[in-house]
BADOSE-946516 format. One record per residue (C-alpha): z, y, x; residue in one letter. Coordinates in steps of 0.05 Angstrom, whole numbers, plus 5000, padded with zeros to 4 digits. Example, Ala and Ser with C-alpha at 12.3 -4.5 7.8 and 13.67 -1.06 7.14 Angstrom:
2
515649105246a
514349795273s
END
This chain:
903
564178812436m
559179242405p
556779852440s
558480552418a
551580652391r
552080042349s
558880252322r
556180922292r
554880942217a
547680832200p
543681472183r
542181572109s
534781522094r
531381772029p
529781221980d
522381201970r
523180991897s
527881581884s
522982071915l
517481791873a
521681841810n
523582571825g
516282751836d
514482401771a
519882781732i
517583441763a
510383291745a
512083091674s
516383711665v
510684151690e
505683801645a
510283851584a
511684581598a
504184721601a
503084361535l
508684761503r
505685421527v
499085221495r
502785041431a
506185721430v
499386051436e
496685631379e
502685791335a
502286531352a
494986521330a
496886221263a
494385511279r
500585081266p
497184401261a
494384391332p
500884711356a
504884131328m
500183621360q
501283951428l
508783971419l
509083231403r
504983081465r
509783501506a
515783101481l
512282441497r
510682701566t
517982841584l
522482291612p
527482001563v
534982081577d
533882471641s
539482921666d
534483361703d
535784091686l
528384241683g
526983661636a
532783851590i
530584581589t
523284411572v
525483901519r
530084411488t
524784961486k
519684471458t
524384251403l
526084981386l
518685151382t
517484531341m
522984731292a
519385361273y
512385051270v
515084471227q
518484961180a
511885341173e
507884731152t
513084321114g
520084351086p
524884811123i
529984241127t
525383851174e
524984451220g
532484521220l
533183791242v
529383951306h
533584581314l
539984161310g
537583681363t
535984261409a
542784571398r
546083921418s
542283921484l
544384641497v
551684481482g
551683951536g
549184431590m
553584751642a
555085491633d
549985951666g
543686351657q
539685761630h
544785621577k
545186351556l
537686391550y
536985741511l
542685931465l
539286601451g
532786231440f
536085761390a
539186341351h
532386681350h
528686071323q
534085951271h
533786681250a
526186661246l
526186041201i
531286361154l
527287011154l
520986651131r
525186301078a
527486971051g
534786901074r
534887601102i
542287741115a
543287081151e
537187191194s
539387901215v
546187621235e
542987091279l
537987591310f
543988031327d
546987451365q
540487251399a
538187921427i
544388071470p
543987371500l
536587451515l
537788141545e
543387861590e
538887301613a
533187771627l
535587961697g
536287231720g
531386661735p
531486441662a
529587131636g
523887141586d
521387851568p
516287561520e
521587211478l
525787841478l
519888251454a
518787741398r
526087771379a
525688531371y
519288451331m
522187921285n
528788291274r
524388891256c
521288461201l
528188251177a
530188981171h
523789131134i
525188571085s
532188851076g
529589551062g
532189881126r
526390281156p
530590641209g
533190021246p
526389691235a
522690251270e
527490241329r
526289501338d
518789581332a
518690121385r
523089701432a
518289121422c
512189541437m
515389821500a
516689111526l
509688891506a
506589471543a
510989381605e
509688641612h
502688581584g
503488231517f
497788531476p
498388051417l
505788201408i
504288941412g
498988861357a
503988491313k
509089051324a
503689551303e
502889161239g
510489211230n
509889971234l
504989921177g
510189561135e
515390091153i
510590641131a
509390281066q
516890221056l
517290981062r
511491081013g
506591321066a
500790871043i
495191201083p
499391141147e
500990411130a
493590251121l
491990581188r
497090151224y
494589521189f
487489681208e
489389761281g
493089101279a
487288741246e
482389011297r
486788731353a
487688061318f
480187971309r
479687991385e
486187651406l
488087181349a
483187141290p
487886661254g
492687251242l
487587661203v
489287341136p
496587531145r
494588251156t
490288221093k
496488041054i
500088661082d
494089101067q
493688830996a
500989000984r
499689721005s
493689760960l
497789480902l
502890030915a
497190520907a
494890200842g
488289930872l
488489230840a
481189060851d
481289260924e
487688860936a
484688260901a
478588270946r
482888271009h
486987680983l
480887290959d
478387311031e
485087091060a
486786521013l
481286021033p
483086081107e
490586011093l
489185381052r
484885101108e
490185201161h
495884981115r
500285581130i
504985451072g
509086091073q
503286571081d
499186191030l
504686240978a
505886980994e
498487110986a
498586760918e
504387190895v
500787830917a
494387590883r
498287460820a
500988170823a
493788430830a
491588020770a
497588290731l
495789010748l
488588880726a
490888590660g
488987860674d
495487540651l
492886830651t
490786850724l
497387200742a
501486640711k
497286100744q
497886390814l
505286550807a
506585840785t
502685550843s
506386010892a
513085810865r
511285070874s
509485200947h
515885580960f
520185040928v
516884500971k
518384911033r
525585041012g
524285791009s
528785890949e
529086660949p
521486700953w
521086190897a
525086660853e
520487240872v
514586820848a
518486660784a
519487410774l
511987540780t
510687010727r
515987310683l
512687990688r
506187680663a
509787340606e
513287980586v
506688350585e
503887810540a
509987850493a
509388610489l
502088540471a
503788070414g
501487430448v
505686800445d
510386780504s
516286380529t
519686990557a
526587140529t
532087630549p
536487040568a
531286760616r
530387440648a
537887530657v
538586840688a
533087000737l
536387670753a
542787300771e
539086820817r
535487390851l
542087770861a
545187150892e
539387130941a
540787850961g
534488120928l
537588710892t
531189080875d
527988450847e
534388290808a
534188990778a
526888880758t
528588230722a
534188590685t
529389140664m
524688610637l
530488340597a
531589040569v
524389080545r
524688380514l
531188550479a
528089180450l
522188780425r
527188340387r
530488970360r
536788830401g
537889560417v
545289490434d
543888890479a
538289270513a
542789870525e
548289420554e
543289090601l
540489770622l
547389990643e
547489410693q
541289670729v
543390060791p
540190720809a
534090590853p
534890650928s
531591210966r
525990750988i
525090370922a
517590290907p
514390750856i
512890190806d
520390010806h
522190740792r
517090800737m
519490160703l
526590420703l
524391080673r
520390700621l
526290270602c
530790870595r
525591220552a
524490610508e
531990530496v
532491270479a
526591200431l
529990610397a
535991070385h
531491620359g
533192080418q
526492430428s
529092930478r
531692380524r
525092020519v
521292630542l
526392800596a
525492100626q
517892160621a
517892840654k
522492610711a
518391980721g
511792340724l
514792830774t
516792240818e
509891940811l
506792610830g
510992620894a
508391930912a
501192130896r
501792750940d
502592281001k
496091930988m
489492021026g
482591940997g
480292020925l
481191290905d
488391250931l
490191890894v
486691630832c
489690930834g
496991140832t
496191370760a
496890660734i
504290640752h
505791200703g
500791010650f
505490680600e
510791230609l
505691780598g
502591440538r
509491350507l
510992100515a
504192320487v
504691840428k
511792080412l
509592810412v
503392640371l
507292220320d
512392780310n
507293360309a
507393770246r
505894490266t
501394890312d
507194930361a
507194170364d
499794190381g
501394630440r
506794150461r
501893570457l
496993950502l
502594050552d
503893300554w
496493130557q
495893560619e
501893210652r
498892530642t
491292570652r
486292660708a
491392850761q
486292740816i
482893400796y
488993830807r
488593810883y
485694340929e
481793910978p
483494011051q
478193991106p
476393281123a
477893011192i
471392851227d
471492111241d
465791821283p
467791111263e
467291291189l
460591631200a
457891011236t
460290561179a
456891001127v
450491011167a
450590251174d
451790181099l
445990641084r
441290241129a
443289581098v
442389841027m
435490091047r
433789411075t
436089071010v
431289500970q
425589311016q
427288571013y
427488590937r
420588890935l
418188330981e
421787810937r
426087590997r
433187330993s
438487880999t
444787450995a
446787561067h
445388311062l
449488360998e
455388051035r
454288561091r
454289131040i
460888891011t
463988861080m
461489561098l
463689861032q
470689591045r
470489891115e
468290571089v
473790561037s
478990351087r
477190891137l
477091411082g
484091231059w
487291511121h
482492061142t
487292571114s
491492731053h
486692880997w
489093580986g
494494070967k
497093950897p
496394510846r
501394550789p
499294280722v
497194840675c
501594970615s
498595080546a
500195820552a
496295860618e
490395490588v
490295960528i
490496560573d
484896310617r
480296090560l
479096790534g
474296740476d
472396020491r
474795420450t
477994810481l
477794130447i
482393620481s
481892910453f
487692420455a
488591690435g
495391420458p
495890960398g
490890680347e
488691360321d
484491900352l
486992610353a
484593280381a
488193910402v
483894520390v
485495180426v
481795770396s
483296500387g
489996430422g
492295900373r
493295150381t
491694670325r
492293920319l
487293470281f
487792730267r
480992400267l
482191690243g
481691030279r
479691130352q
476590440360e
471090580311q
469491240346v
469390910414l
465090340389e
459790810362v
459991190428a
458690530465r
452890370419q
449891060426l
450191000502h
446290340498a
441090650452d
439891250498l
439290800559d
433990390521a
430291030503l
429891290574a
423391010603p
417591500601d
412490960585d
416290650526l
411290460471i
411590880408e
414190340360p
420090220406l
421190970414v
421391050339n
425990460326a
430990630381v
430791370363s
432691210291r
438490790314s
440891320363a
440291870310l
444291460261n
449891370312r
449692100333i
450292320261e
455991830249l
459692050311l
458592780293d
461192670222r
467592330247w
468992870297l
466493500262f
465393300190g
469693460129p
475593050156d
474593260228g
474993900269i
472794510227p
466694830259t
469095530240e
474295480295l
468695530347f
463295890308a
459996270364d
464396110424s
462995680483e
466495010484l
470694650536v
471293910517i
476493450549v
474792730532p
478392080549f
476291360561g
469791180527g
468491890505l
466592070577y
459791750564s
457992200504v
452292710515p
455893230474w
450193710464e
446293160429s
451093190369l
448093620313p
454294070309t
453994220383l
446494250393r
444394890428g
451695080440r
454495210510a
459094620526v
462994490590s
466193800599v
472493730641a
477193150657p
483093600638s
484594320620a
487794390688t
481394140721a
477294650681w
481895220702v
481394990775g
473794970770a
473495650735a
477795950790e
473995630847a
471696160896p
464396360890g
459596400948t
453596820966d
450396231000g
443395940996r
439695570942v
437794870964v
432294450930l
431893710949v
426793200928c
427992460941g
422691930950p
418591560897d
419092060839l
412592090800p
413992780769e
417793070828s
412093470857v
410893890795s
418393970785e
419394220856l
413394680850d
416395000788q
423295080820l
420595390884t
417295910840a
424096040807v
427696070874y
422596320926p
427896390981d
430695690971a
431595191027v
426894621009v
427893911034l
422893381013q
419092791041g
421592581110a
425793211116e
430293001057a
434892581100t
442292491084t
444392891145a
439793471129a
441793481056v
449293461071l
448394021122s
444594451072a
449494311016m
455494551057d
456895261034g
450995310987a
450995720923k
446595250884l
443894550901v
438794180860h
437393460878i
431693080844a
432392350865a
433591650840h
440891560825g
445290950817t
452190930785h
456590380812e
461490210757p
465489730801a
466690260854n
464390950832a
465191260901l
459290840923f
454791140869s
448991450906r
442691870908l
436691570943e
433992020998l
428791921053a
433291501098d
437391151044g
443091290996g
447391910997l
453991630971i
459591990934a
464391850992h
460292321035e
459392900987v
466792880971a
468393051043r
464193681051l
467894251085h
465094761035r
462194410974p
456694770937p
458995220880e
453794940832h
450294270839i
444993970795v
443793220799l
437093080766a
438292330769a
440391770723c
447691660702e
451092060757l
455592420707a
458491750688l
465491590710s
468990940725h
475390990683i
480590690728r
487090390701p
491290980682g
485291330649d
483291690713e
475791830712p
471891810778l
464491810794g
459292170835f
459492810794a
467092760788g
467592700864a
463793350871m
468393690821l
474593410854a
472193640922s
471694370900g
464994490866s
465394950806r
459594690764t
456294000765v
450293850720v
448493110713a
446492580663a
451092090628v
445291610614n
438991360646r
433591890644v
425991830649g
422792200708h
418692630661r
424592810617s
428892980677a
423393430707a
422193800642l
429593900629t
431094150698m
425094620700t
427194910633d
434494950655y
433095330720h
428195810687r
433396000636r
438896020689l
435696450742a
429396830722s
429297510688t
421897630683s
415697490723a
415398220744a
422198240778v
421898190854d
425397650894i
431598050913a
432598260840e
431797550816t
437097280863m
441897850848a
441197710773e
442296970785y
448697090824h
451197580771r
449997090714r
452896500751l
459096900768a
460197050694s
462196330682g
457896260619t
450596240638r
449795530665p
452795210602a
448395650557r
442195500598a
443494750594l
444794770520a
437995100508e
434494630556a
437193990525t
436294220452a
428794120457a
429593360461d
436993170455p
435792410455l
431992400521r
435692960557r
442792690561p
445393190612f
452293500611i
455694050650l
461993810684l
466994330706g
466495070688a
459895350663g
END
């Protein structure tokens, strides 16, 4: 019989093939997990194509039909990641297929921490896909399910703080899209706390970008741009592929501020990279934003092309709500074309149908916009009752509705009221709308942001001014017209600038820009290529602008002056305020306490002659022009001057007896800003001050005087500068003189701060594309308008003996801005500059004559008496304008200087 030992059951021994299989599974799971992590990094850096390749490799690496928990978990996470990446690069439906497969795997798992985590992950990915497709309400509901599950799993072995941080970040975006800034900010802060605690810098940077979108939602554009800038800086280091996405966000903020050109430049940089990486959603969103920029700039053809392309991309992706947003952008372009009398397919019925689709998608603001477009189309077809019925369907704007939405609603209400002949209602809507626009403008920082917002109220303001002008019959109507002109023009000049915040980064960017511009000049002299340097200048200009946007609010708003206040402040002066809201030119003249209105005929013919005169005077500028050319161009210029003078002040124009011996304050608009007014025969030798608005003139006239120094500056390469400076130092013996190597930008800015009078003789360049980069050439490069606009105590009186620096770039909304304008807006009282090119000799002779008349009493008066007399005359508010009138009268064609502000 067998022994006891032999009767015992044999000991179980591990099967070598099972051990090998388990090791293989563990190895494949580990390899697949590593591939998925790399894929997540690629996707987070906006590189979906390589991310998808890695995810497919991960799936091929995993064993098929394994019941190993690790293998199932990694397969599920890989499929969930793949769902989002697939939805980003192709149709959403393909992504949802992967999501469904992953959910099936999760459903077959035993209850526990792993299942909780994966279920939360699945809800998150589904929510994210729907969010990108524009299905906001559904996405928020799924995020609300995902976050508690991820929080519960956080304490266990399956916990994933990074995914939880992403969930907060993405739900924040959903709240932003739904117009809920409060919940959005709470989620952004929660995300940033997790990112800081666990070391997720990229997620923290994305959350900072979200804070920018929240700030934009609240109308705080400078704050939004500051957040976006911080996010972009982090992305350039951590994930350069995300920079284009941030440029889209920045562009939207700039569009909200009315800066169409700046927004377009951001988007034109982003679009090629988005096309290269085939990021379908971001590409289509960028095209929609670029279409909006084109629309704001008046390029309706480009706007329609881009909106159509964007809609096609959204449709292919299955992003139906976004496709309707693109359709709305195209409709806006078509409506603008229809209102301009161009053939258009836009009809009220199409707009209403689009509004219904947008409402079904939960896009209430966009649906309201489409309905308002239907209102405008109905009015164009004289369907007043239909328009009114549609207008009643538009809900009141929400507290965070963007300013352009509010202005469009005010415009529609005003246009319907106009169609009914209800003038008071029209003006009430215009007044309320411009007040709302002013509140939005008051939040802006930097001159160009403040200036840009005017475009949103341009149509509304023009409608009001035209209505008042069309109905004007009496002197009282002229006063009313002046009131409305002041509400609608040159609002940038009604702010009391606040001290700038010293920003070392901004100072460095300006210094770099100056150095590169200097190098470009040298390269051109040497006939070397400057293409790479020009690109560098563009980049630095954008950096300077961006930093200036959020340095501080531009200033404290002053109330717009009423006609009665203007009349009281004018005294014995005469104000002429030109207006052209329609086809005709008009002028309000305030003289002797009375207001009169004059209609001056077709404005286009006046503006065309002003353009031709400007070209003639530019051609006449060079000192060494040969005599035959001088004679020919002079005859042409004189003919245009006489024609312009006759139209404005001839028998059918403004009677000269209204301003027989008084000083003039002229408020131009548009193309009239380029007119050298004292060259007109009627105004020759007459003291004339030019101001962007009557309110701006009052602000300049009331600017506090100083007892500071006189500063004389001479830039490089001026043939006549030595004799000019010699003459001026004789006029002002105590002046601070900066010339040669001493005339650096830092020294000049320091001397200008708090000065009584500053005279700068230098080459000047007006930049029509971006007037705040107009500059004066000094020893170490260009002194740009950005810098002088941020002086703590701007000079009371500044003379720019350089070409063209009184020119203004007229931004959409008829807001003028240039180098001289920046000085006036920053608090200077009097700015003397040229509206044309000026020869060196002519500039030197004019300025010598001007200063002698301005400051000297007689050769026998001692220095102290001379300066005391100068301060007394300058304080009187009349002497500078009179001195300039006499100095330019000697050669009006070649001395095209004007006095901007109060003289």
